[in-house]
C-alpha positions as CSV (number, residue, x, y, z in Angstrom):
1,M,-0.8,-40.9,-18.1
2,A,1.6,-39.7,-15.0
3,G,1.1,-37.3,-12.9
4,I,3.5,-35.0,-10.4
5,A,4.5,-37.0,-8.5
6,D,6.0,-37.1,-4.6
7,A,9.4,-37.5,-2.9
8,E,10.1,-36.8,1.1
9,N,10.7,-33.2,2.1
10,S,11.3,-31.8,-1.9
11,V,8.2,-32.9,-4.1
12,R,4.8,-32.6,-3.3
13,R,2.4,-34.6,-5.3
14,S,-0.4,-32.9,-6.9
15,E,-3.1,-34.7,-9.2
16,C,-2.3,-33.3,-12.7
17,Q,-1.2,-35.5,-15.2
18,V,0.6,-35.0,-18.4
19,S,1.0,-36.8,-21.4
20,T,3.1,-40.5,-20.0
21,R,5.6,-37.9,-18.0
22,A,5.5,-37.2,-14.4
23,V,6.3,-33.9,-13.9
24,Y,7.6,-33.3,-10.2
25,Q,7.1,-30.3,-7.8
26,V,10.1,-29.5,-6.5
27,Q,10.9,-26.7,-3.7
28,P,14.3,-24.7,-4.7
29,L,14.8,-23.2,-1.0
30,T,15.2,-27.2,0.4
31,D,16.3,-28.8,-2.6
32,P,20.1,-28.3,-3.2
33,R,19.3,-30.0,-7.1
34,W,18.2,-26.6,-7.9
35,A,20.5,-24.0,-7.1
36,N,23.2,-26.5,-8.4
37,F,20.8,-26.5,-11.6
38,V,20.9,-23.0,-12.4
39,A,24.6,-22.4,-11.6
40,K,25.1,-24.5,-15.0
41,H,22.0,-23.8,-17.1
42,P,23.6,-21.5,-19.6
43,T,20.9,-19.6,-19.7
44,S,19.9,-19.0,-16.5
45,S,19.4,-15.2,-14.7
46,V,19.9,-13.9,-11.6
47,F,16.0,-14.2,-11.2
48,H,16.4,-17.7,-11.3
49,T,18.8,-18.0,-8.2
50,V,17.7,-19.3,-4.6
51,P,18.9,-15.8,-3.2
52,W,16.6,-14.1,-5.4
53,L,13.6,-16.8,-4.5
54,E,14.4,-16.4,-0.9
55,A,14.3,-12.5,-0.4
56,L,10.7,-12.9,-2.4
57,Q,9.7,-15.5,-0.1
58,R,10.8,-13.7,2.9
59,T,9.6,-10.0,2.1
60,Y,6.1,-11.0,0.4
61,G,5.6,-13.9,1.8
62,Y,5.4,-15.7,-1.8
63,E,5.6,-19.7,-1.9
64,T,7.9,-21.1,-4.6
65,V,8.3,-23.7,-6.4
66,V,10.1,-25.8,-9.7
67,Y,8.5,-27.6,-12.0
68,T,10.6,-30.7,-13.6
69,T,10.5,-33.8,-14.9
70,T,13.5,-35.1,-13.2
71,P,12.6,-37.7,-10.4
72,P,14.4,-37.5,-6.8
73,G,17.2,-38.6,-6.7
74,V,19.0,-37.1,-9.6
75,G,20.7,-34.1,-11.3
76,L,17.9,-31.6,-12.5
77,E,17.6,-31.7,-16.4
78,N,15.0,-28.8,-16.4
79,G,13.1,-26.6,-14.6
80,L,9.9,-24.0,-14.9
81,V,10.2,-21.7,-11.3
82,F,7.0,-20.0,-10.0
83,C,6.0,-18.0,-7.4
84,R,1.8,-19.0,-6.1
85,V,0.9,-15.2,-5.4
86,A,-2.8,-15.8,-3.5
87,S,-4.0,-12.3,-3.1
88,W,-7.6,-11.1,-2.1
89,V,-7.1,-7.9,-4.0
90,T,-5.9,-9.1,-7.6
91,G,-6.5,-12.6,-7.1
92,R,-4.7,-16.3,-6.9
93,R,-2.1,-17.0,-9.7
94,L,1.2,-18.1,-11.0
95,V,4.4,-16.0,-12.0
96,S,7.6,-16.8,-13.1
97,L,8.4,-13.9,-11.3
98,P,7.2,-11.2,-9.4
99,F,9.5,-8.1,-9.4
100,S,11.8,-9.8,-11.7
101,D,12.9,-7.9,-15.7
102,H,13.2,-11.8,-17.5
103,C,12.4,-15.4,-16.2
104,D,13.6,-18.1,-18.9
105,P,11.6,-21.8,-18.5
106,L,14.8,-23.3,-18.5
107,L,13.9,-26.3,-20.7
108,T,16.2,-28.6,-22.8
109,N,14.0,-29.1,-26.4
110,A,10.9,-28.3,-27.4
111,A,9.0,-31.7,-26.3
112,D,9.8,-30.1,-22.8
113,E,7.7,-27.0,-23.9
114,N,4.6,-28.6,-25.4
115,L,4.7,-31.1,-22.2
116,F,5.2,-28.0,-19.8
117,V,2.4,-25.5,-21.6
118,S,0.1,-28.6,-21.3
119,M,1.0,-29.2,-17.6
120,L,0.0,-25.2,-17.1
121,K,-3.3,-25.3,-19.3
122,E,-4.4,-28.3,-16.6
123,M,-3.3,-26.2,-13.6
124,L,-4.7,-23.4,-14.7
125,H,-8.3,-25.3,-14.9
126,R,-7.9,-27.1,-11.8
127,E,-6.8,-24.9,-9.2
128,K,-9.1,-22.3,-11.3
129,L,-6.2,-19.4,-11.3
130,H,-7.0,-16.2,-12.4
131,Y,-3.7,-16.3,-14.7
132,I,-0.3,-17.8,-15.1
133,E,2.5,-15.7,-16.4
134,L,5.8,-16.3,-17.9
135,R,8.5,-13.3,-18.3
136,P,10.9,-14.8,-21.3
137,T,13.8,-13.5,-23.2
138,K,11.7,-15.1,-26.3
139,P,8.7,-16.4,-26.9
140,F,7.7,-19.7,-24.5
141,S,5.6,-21.5,-27.1
142,D,4.9,-20.4,-30.8
143,T,2.6,-23.3,-30.9
144,S,0.3,-22.6,-28.0
145,T,-2.6,-20.5,-28.7
146,V,-3.9,-20.5,-25.1
147,F,-0.8,-17.8,-24.4
148,R,-1.9,-14.2,-24.6
149,S,0.7,-11.9,-24.7
150,T,0.3,-8.4,-22.5
151,Q,3.6,-5.9,-21.1
152,R,6.0,-4.7,-23.5
153,Y,9.5,-3.8,-22.3
154,C,12.7,-2.6,-24.2
155,F,15.5,-4.8,-22.8
156,H,18.9,-3.8,-22.9
157,Q,22.4,-5.4,-22.7
158,I,25.8,-3.9,-23.2
159,D,29.0,-6.3,-23.6
160,L,31.6,-6.0,-22.2
161,R,34.1,-7.9,-23.8
162,P,35.7,-4.8,-25.5
163,D,38.6,-3.0,-23.8
164,L,37.9,-0.4,-21.3
165,T,39.0,1.9,-24.4
166,T,36.4,0.5,-27.0
167,L,33.6,0.6,-23.9
168,F,34.2,4.3,-23.5
169,A,34.3,5.1,-27.1
170,N,30.6,3.2,-28.1
171,C,29.4,5.4,-25.5
172,H,27.5,8.4,-26.5
173,K,30.0,11.6,-26.9
174,S,27.6,14.7,-25.4
175,S,25.7,12.9,-23.4
176,T,27.5,9.9,-21.8
177,Q,31.3,10.5,-22.2
178,R,30.9,13.7,-20.9
179,K,28.8,13.4,-18.0
180,I,31.3,10.7,-16.9
181,Q,33.9,13.4,-17.5
182,R,32.4,16.1,-15.4
183,A,31.8,13.6,-12.4
184,G,35.5,13.9,-12.5
185,R,35.8,17.3,-12.8
186,E,32.9,18.0,-9.9
187,G,35.0,16.3,-7.8
188,L,32.1,13.2,-7.3
189,I,32.9,10.2,-4.6
190,C,31.6,6.7,-5.3
191,E,31.4,4.3,-2.4
192,T,30.5,0.6,-2.8
193,G,29.3,-1.9,-0.3
194,R,26.2,-3.1,1.8
195,S,26.7,-1.5,4.9
196,K,23.6,0.5,7.0
197,A,25.1,3.8,6.0
198,L,25.1,2.9,1.8
199,L,21.2,1.1,2.4
200,D,20.6,4.5,3.9
201,A,21.3,7.1,1.6
202,F,20.1,3.9,-1.1
203,W,16.8,4.6,0.4
204,D,16.9,8.3,0.6
205,L,17.0,8.6,-3.2
206,L,15.1,6.1,-3.9
207,L,12.3,7.5,-1.6
208,M,12.9,10.8,-3.4
209,T,12.8,9.3,-6.6
210,R,9.6,7.1,-6.6
211,R,7.4,10.3,-5.2
212,R,8.8,12.0,-8.4
213,H,7.6,9.3,-10.4
214,R,4.6,8.8,-8.2
215,I,4.6,5.7,-7.5
216,P,5.4,4.1,-3.7
217,P,8.7,2.7,-3.3
218,Q,9.3,-1.1,-2.8
219,P,9.1,-1.9,1.4
220,K,12.9,-1.4,2.9
221,S,12.9,-4.8,4.0
222,W,12.8,-6.3,0.6
223,F,16.4,-4.5,0.2
224,H,17.6,-5.8,3.4
225,N,16.3,-9.2,2.3
226,L,18.0,-8.7,-1.2
227,I,21.4,-7.6,1.1
228,N,21.2,-10.3,3.5
229,S,20.0,-13.4,0.8
230,F,22.7,-12.3,-2.0
231,G,26.4,-11.2,0.0
232,D,28.9,-9.9,-2.1
233,A,27.2,-10.7,-5.4
234,L,25.5,-7.7,-4.5
235,Q,26.5,-3.8,-4.3
236,I,25.1,-0.4,-4.2
237,R,26.8,2.2,-5.3
238,V,26.7,6.0,-3.9
239,A,27.6,8.8,-5.7
240,F,28.3,11.9,-3.3
241,K,29.2,15.8,-3.8
242,A,31.0,16.0,-0.9
243,T,29.0,14.1,2.1
244,Q,25.8,14.7,0.0
245,P,24.5,11.2,-1.4
246,V,23.1,12.4,-5.7
247,A,23.0,9.5,-7.1
248,S,22.3,5.6,-6.5
249,I,22.4,2.0,-7.7
250,L,22.0,-1.6,-7.1
251,T,23.7,-4.0,-9.0
252,F,24.1,-8.2,-8.9
253,R,26.3,-10.8,-10.3
254,H,25.1,-13.6,-11.3
255,K,28.0,-15.9,-13.5
256,D,29.8,-13.6,-15.6
257,T,26.6,-11.2,-16.1
258,L,26.6,-7.7,-14.1
259,V,22.8,-7.2,-13.7
260,Y,21.5,-3.2,-12.8
261,K,18.0,-3.2,-11.0
262,Y,17.4,-0.4,-8.8
263,G,18.6,3.4,-9.4
264,C,17.6,6.2,-8.0
265,S,19.2,10.4,-7.9
266,D,18.3,13.8,-6.4
267,T,17.3,15.9,-9.5
268,R,18.6,19.0,-7.9
269,F,22.4,17.6,-8.9
270,N,21.5,15.6,-11.8
271,N,24.0,18.1,-13.9
272,L,27.1,16.5,-12.0
273,G,26.6,13.4,-13.7
274,G,26.5,11.1,-10.6
275,T,24.4,8.1,-11.9
276,H,26.4,8.3,-14.9
277,L,29.8,8.2,-13.5
278,L,28.0,5.1,-11.2
279,F,27.5,2.9,-14.6
280,W,30.5,3.6,-15.6
281,R,31.8,2.5,-12.2
282,A,29.8,-0.1,-12.7
283,I,31.3,-1.6,-15.9
284,E,35.0,-0.9,-14.8
285,E,34.5,-3.1,-12.2
286,G,33.1,-5.7,-14.0
287,K,36.0,-5.8,-17.0
288,R,38.4,-5.9,-13.8
289,D,36.1,-9.3,-12.4
290,G,35.8,-10.8,-15.7
291,M,31.6,-10.3,-16.0
292,R,31.1,-10.4,-19.9
293,V,27.5,-8.2,-20.1
294,F,25.9,-5.9,-18.5
295,D,22.5,-6.4,-18.0
296,L,20.6,-2.7,-17.8
297,G,17.4,-4.3,-17.2
298,R,13.9,-3.3,-19.0
299,S,12.2,-0.6,-19.2
300,D,8.8,1.1,-19.5
301,S,8.1,1.2,-23.6
302,D,6.8,4.6,-22.9
303,D,9.5,5.4,-21.3
304,I,11.1,7.1,-24.1
305,G,14.4,8.9,-21.1
306,L,15.3,5.9,-19.6
307,I,15.3,4.2,-23.2
308,T,17.4,7.0,-24.7
309,F,19.6,6.8,-21.6
310,K,20.5,2.9,-22.2
311,D,20.9,3.5,-25.4
312,R,23.8,6.1,-25.3
313,W,26.2,3.7,-23.2
314,G,26.5,1.2,-26.6
315,S,24.1,-1.3,-25.3
316,V,22.2,-3.5,-27.8
317,R,18.2,-3.1,-27.6
318,S,16.0,-5.7,-28.0
319,Y,12.3,-6.6,-26.4
320,L,10.6,-8.6,-23.7
321,T,7.2,-9.7,-24.3
322,Y,5.5,-10.3,-21.0
323,S,3.0,-13.7,-21.7
324,R,-0.5,-15.5,-19.5
325,L,-2.6,-18.1,-19.1
326,S,-6.0,-17.0,-18.5
327,L,-9.4,-18.5,-17.8
328,S,-10.8,-15.6,-19.1
329,P,-11.0,-13.6,-22.3
330,P,-8.8,-10.8,-23.5
331,S,-9.9,-7.5,-21.5
332,D,-6.9,-5.4,-22.5
333,I,-9.9,-2.7,-23.3
334,L,-10.8,-2.9,-19.1
335,E,-6.9,-4.2,-17.9
336,R,-5.8,-0.3,-19.3
337,S,-8.5,1.6,-18.1
338,G,-8.3,0.5,-15.0
339,S,-4.5,0.7,-14.8
340,K,-4.9,4.2,-16.1
341,Y,-7.6,5.0,-13.2
342,A,-4.5,3.7,-10.8
343,A,-2.3,6.0,-12.2
344,R,-4.1,9.1,-12.6
345,I,-5.1,8.2,-8.5
346,G,-1.7,8.0,-8.0
347,R,-0.5,10.8,-9.8
348,A,-3.2,13.0,-7.9
349,V,-2.6,11.7,-4.8
350,I,1.0,10.5,-3.6
351,P,3.3,13.9,-4.1
352,Y,1.4,15.2,-1.4
353,L,1.6,12.3,0.9
354,P,3.6,12.0,4.1
355,D,7.2,9.9,3.5
356,I,5.8,7.9,6.5
357,I,2.7,7.4,4.6
358,L,4.3,6.9,1.2
359,R,6.5,4.3,2.7
360,M,3.8,1.9,4.4
361,A,1.6,2.2,1.2
362,G,4.7,0.6,-0.6
363,S,4.7,-2.3,2.0
364,A,0.9,-3.1,2.0
365,L,0.5,-3.2,-1.6
366,Y,3.9,-4.5,-3.3
367,R,2.8,-8.3,-2.5
368,H,-0.2,-7.8,-4.3
369,I,0.7,-6.3,-7.4
370,A,3.5,-9.0,-8.5
């Protein structure tokens, strides 16, 4: 029986033993093999990258770790990345990864999959974790009965390989094409970058949107850290009517994929088509720079408005199902009732909170709800 092995600086010893193969614990922020591996792996996403992991650590204090069967000193052949979340509110757990729409295990074959399932089961019991959560684009293991499905989301992607004329024609005529054209007639201006002015405009719109949705905003430090970590791979786009910000989106780039992550708007100006203009400008710029896919991210399965909005861009809809390993028996009824209770509190309280209190609530709560 082999254990999680050790090497100076980049790996740490654990007592976990899995089959006859060693599993090594790699620190992805200090071991350069992880960045090289992610850059080359065909199913890696922006959520596997070092900049995303850095921002998670800087903002929320999460420890990041990768498990692999590759020994030290050799290029990585597989890897399963997690953040350790230690919360006095929500318990100790491993999540792959917090605030990430999806994060596939970067494995090679079914033998790797079975090995890591065994390792995770052992870690769950040995460390007495509340649960271990995976957020794959496809089910992680059909053979493991210890995983149970939790949240289910809609997932949209646009194939950017057709020419712009075809991409525009694929959009819904009345609700998407006409909104883009309306934005042009209204003289909306789209500014793109990472400046303080654009971040401030984005943040003000985000605060407005989160209040409307009755949920706290992410800490502003999260967006500062994303900008500092990603550099040119991150873009904030803001639509202005004269000098008035009316809508904004935040996107990333990873290899040949453009990723939409955050969006916000001032509903007083929604009829001007600002959000539609921003998405279309992102598509135009993505085409110009050789992007092949526009990842529109996840949507709550009951958010019909957002799902319909994404459907109308000629996108392909699929589904994401998150899975958990847990020591406790399924408690979906309790989880649902608890979340509904929390949602009722939010709906009742958040609309009346001053901005400063709403921002403080976001800063205090987000690290516990990953």
